[in-house]
C-alpha positions, 0 to 999 in steps of 0.5 A: 500500500502507498502513503495515501488511501483510495479516498484521498487519491479520489479527492486529489483527482476531483480537485485536479479536475476542478482546477482544470475545468476552471482553467478551461472555462477562464482560459487562464492556465496559470493556476494549473501549475499550482496543482503540483509540488515545487519540485514536480517532474512533468514528463510530456512526451512531445514537448519534453520534461519540465522540472519545477512548478514554475517550468510547468506554469510557463509551459502550460500557459504557452502550450494552451495559448492557441486553444485556451478553452480546450477541455480534458475530460477523462473517459476512464480511470485506474487507481494504482494505490501501491504507487499513489498513482492515478492513470487516466484516459483523457480526451484532448477536446477542442472548444465546441463549435456553435451549432456543431455537436461533433467532438474534435478530440485526440486521446492522451494517457496521463499518469499522476502521482499524488503527493498529499495535500491536493498536490501531485509530484509527477505527471506524465502525458503519453500521446502522439500529437504530431499524428493525432492533433494535426489531423483533429485540429485540421478537421476542427479548423475546416469546420469553423474553429479558430485558434486564439493565437499562433502556437507559442510552444513547439514539439521537441519530440515528433513521432509520425506515422500510424 
């Protein structure tokens, strides 16, 4: 058994999701970084590894700039109570288009490690945005979606194919 029981992991996840939902609604992603410990390690397979809360803050504000109202609902969750971890299947869901019930999203697997007091010491995002995001964003733009800004963050690790 890890340091935290299932109920505390569930509370931590609920808090995480509330903050993410508020960031998405407001378009201000700076508070997202406050979900993490000062010494967090954030592994982002396309953009690199970020160490420390402020590095995560700079990255998340820049990477969400084109899509500040993007949402990240999960469609499955698994609790690893031995390692105080939560693993989620997440939709990287672009903003709704007026009059269009189509969801424009691509999959992401996220692993969070809970550190207590509503904070996480690690996040790892596993996905292939070079393959999935460009296709989905292209479909969204053709349907009338508009980016709020030019991209401010560029992928460091690009995997294509599949």
